[in-house]
Backbone bond lengths (Angstrom), bond angles and torsions (degrees), N, CA, C in turn:
res aa  C-N    CA-C-N  psi(-1)  N-CA   C-N-CA  omega(-1)  CA-C   N-CA-C  phi
1 M - - - 1.441 - - 1.532 109.02 -
2 N 1.321 116.77 135.93 1.431 122.75 -178.88 1.561 110.46 -66.25
3 G 1.333 118.00 155.17 1.450 122.30 -175.88 1.504 113.28 -65.24
4 I 1.316 116.82 -42.90 1.502 121.71 -176.25 1.586 107.52 -69.20
5 S 1.261 117.35 -41.38 1.487 118.38 -176.93 1.516 109.78 -68.19
6 K 1.277 117.34 -33.02 1.482 122.31 175.87 1.541 110.58 -62.57
7 Y 1.304 117.25 -45.67 1.481 121.27 -179.51 1.548 110.10 -70.41
8 I 1.299 117.98 -34.36 1.467 118.31 177.88 1.551 109.66 -67.31
9 M 1.339 116.25 -42.16 1.474 118.38 177.88 1.544 111.62 -63.36
10 I 1.300 117.18 -42.66 1.485 120.11 -179.26 1.543 108.76 -65.51
11 T 1.342 119.14 -40.82 1.463 121.46 176.76 1.511 110.73 -60.49
12 G 1.362 116.68 -42.39 1.439 119.99 179.78 1.569 112.76 -62.31
13 I 1.306 113.70 -41.92 1.474 118.85 176.72 1.476 113.26 -62.06
14 I 1.355 116.46 -43.17 1.451 122.23 -179.19 1.548 108.53 -65.73
15 L 1.313 118.97 -43.55 1.453 122.06 179.12 1.575 111.41 -63.27
16 F 1.355 113.81 -38.67 1.468 116.80 177.20 1.528 112.07 -65.12
17 L 1.340 116.49 -41.73 1.453 120.16 178.60 1.516 111.61 -64.59
18 I 1.331 116.64 -40.27 1.486 121.12 177.55 1.498 110.83 -61.87
19 G 1.338 116.33 -43.59 1.463 122.47 177.89 1.528 111.68 -63.04
20 L 1.317 115.88 -40.22 1.479 121.21 -179.98 1.573 109.92 -66.70
21 V 1.327 117.45 -43.33 1.453 119.59 177.38 1.532 112.49 -65.90
22 M 1.334 117.67 -35.41 1.473 120.08 -179.78 1.490 112.59 -69.26
23 Q 1.313 118.66 -16.65 1.452 121.43 175.71 1.531 112.17 -69.22
24 F 1.326 115.71 -29.36 1.469 120.33 -171.25 1.542 110.92 -111.98
25 V 1.295 119.64 -21.14 1.470 123.68 -177.74 1.559 108.43 -105.47
26 P 1.368 115.84 116.50 1.490 116.67 -179.99 1.519 113.25 -77.28
27 I 1.368 114.69 77.82 1.477 118.01 -179.00 1.527 107.64 -81.49
28 G 1.263 115.81 144.07 1.444 120.06 179.68 1.561 112.65 109.83
29 K 1.288 117.04 -6.39 1.489 120.13 177.96 1.531 107.71 -127.60
30 L 1.329 117.39 50.53 1.398 122.55 179.63 1.478 109.97 -90.14
31 P 1.386 118.91 156.11 1.424 122.55 172.76 1.563 108.20 -62.74
32 G 1.318 116.34 133.91 1.467 119.58 -179.02 1.503 110.48 106.96
33 D 1.322 119.72 -18.43 1.424 121.25 172.02 1.499 110.31 -73.17
34 I 1.332 118.29 134.90 1.438 124.48 -171.02 1.552 109.81 -97.84
35 L 1.319 117.32 124.57 1.483 121.32 -179.80 1.558 105.39 -126.18
36 I 1.341 114.39 122.07 1.457 121.32 178.71 1.538 107.47 -117.47
37 K 1.315 116.95 118.85 1.475 121.46 178.50 1.530 107.77 -114.19
38 K 1.344 113.95 123.99 1.467 122.10 174.46 1.522 107.34 -114.54
39 E 1.315 115.44 -171.67 1.474 120.03 -178.65 1.514 113.28 -57.66
40 H 1.280 118.76 -53.10 1.482 121.81 -173.15 1.511 112.40 -120.58
41 S 1.303 119.71 13.65 1.453 119.97 -179.30 1.544 110.57 -152.01
42 T 1.303 114.25 154.25 1.432 122.26 177.67 1.548 108.28 -131.41
43 I 1.321 115.02 131.36 1.481 120.84 179.53 1.519 108.01 -117.87
44 Y 1.322 117.44 130.86 1.457 120.41 -173.89 1.562 104.65 -129.53
45 F 1.362 115.85 121.98 1.484 124.02 175.00 1.525 108.89 -113.05
46 P 1.364 118.88 101.91 1.459 120.44 -177.91 1.516 110.84 -86.76
47 I 1.335 115.63 67.59 1.483 121.68 -174.57 1.549 109.94 -66.72
48 T 1.308 118.33 -52.06 1.453 120.99 -177.71 1.541 109.24 -66.24
49 T 1.288 120.05 -38.99 1.439 120.72 178.78 1.547 109.31 -62.99
50 C 1.271 119.36 -40.16 1.454 120.30 179.11 1.536 111.82 -64.89
51 I 1.288 115.66 -37.10 1.493 119.31 179.47 1.532 109.52 -68.41
52 V 1.348 117.27 -42.01 1.497 120.03 177.47 1.507 111.20 -61.11
53 I 1.327 116.02 -46.00 1.468 119.65 -178.79 1.523 110.95 -65.50
54 S 1.336 116.58 -37.25 1.443 120.15 178.61 1.542 111.65 -65.17
55 I 1.293 117.68 -41.57 1.474 122.49 179.02 1.527 108.10 -64.00
56 F 1.354 115.86 -45.86 1.478 118.74 -179.68 1.492 113.04 -60.84
57 L 1.350 117.51 -45.64 1.442 121.79 -179.21 1.515 111.31 -67.33
58 S 1.328 119.89 -36.49 1.429 124.99 176.10 1.531 109.33 -60.00
59 L 1.314 116.68 -45.41 1.507 118.85 179.65 1.536 109.73 -67.42
60 V 1.302 118.41 -40.48 1.465 119.58 178.21 1.511 112.29 -59.89
61 F 1.347 115.67 -49.53 1.464 119.25 -179.33 1.475 112.68 -68.59
62 Y 1.348 119.78 -27.72 1.464 121.70 177.13 1.520 109.95 -68.75
63 F 1.360 116.72 -44.65 1.442 119.14 -179.21 1.534 112.07 -71.57
64 V 1.330 116.79 -33.79 1.488 118.81 177.31 1.533 107.77 -66.28
65 G 1.315 119.06 -42.66 1.478 121.09 178.39 1.510 114.09 -68.58
66 K 1.303 116.61 -31.42 1.454 120.56 -179.58 1.523 110.72 -72.08
67 F 1.295 117.16 -41.28 1.505 118.68 -176.97 1.508 113.85 -94.64
68 R 1.310 117.02 7.72 1.443 120.65 -178.90 1.491 112.18 -86.12
């Protein structure tokens, strides 16, 4: 199998698994996320969600790099 096709298949599998997990885990409504509602506008800052996603992706890339 060619190198680029292998990476595209792995990326597809990872995106599929992320989509599957997002069906059952309500990410985006964590404590620490800031929601400001005014009369005609809503502002949402998902600070905690971004930190959790960053930690998860850091661990994934660490293990991929370590076993590569």
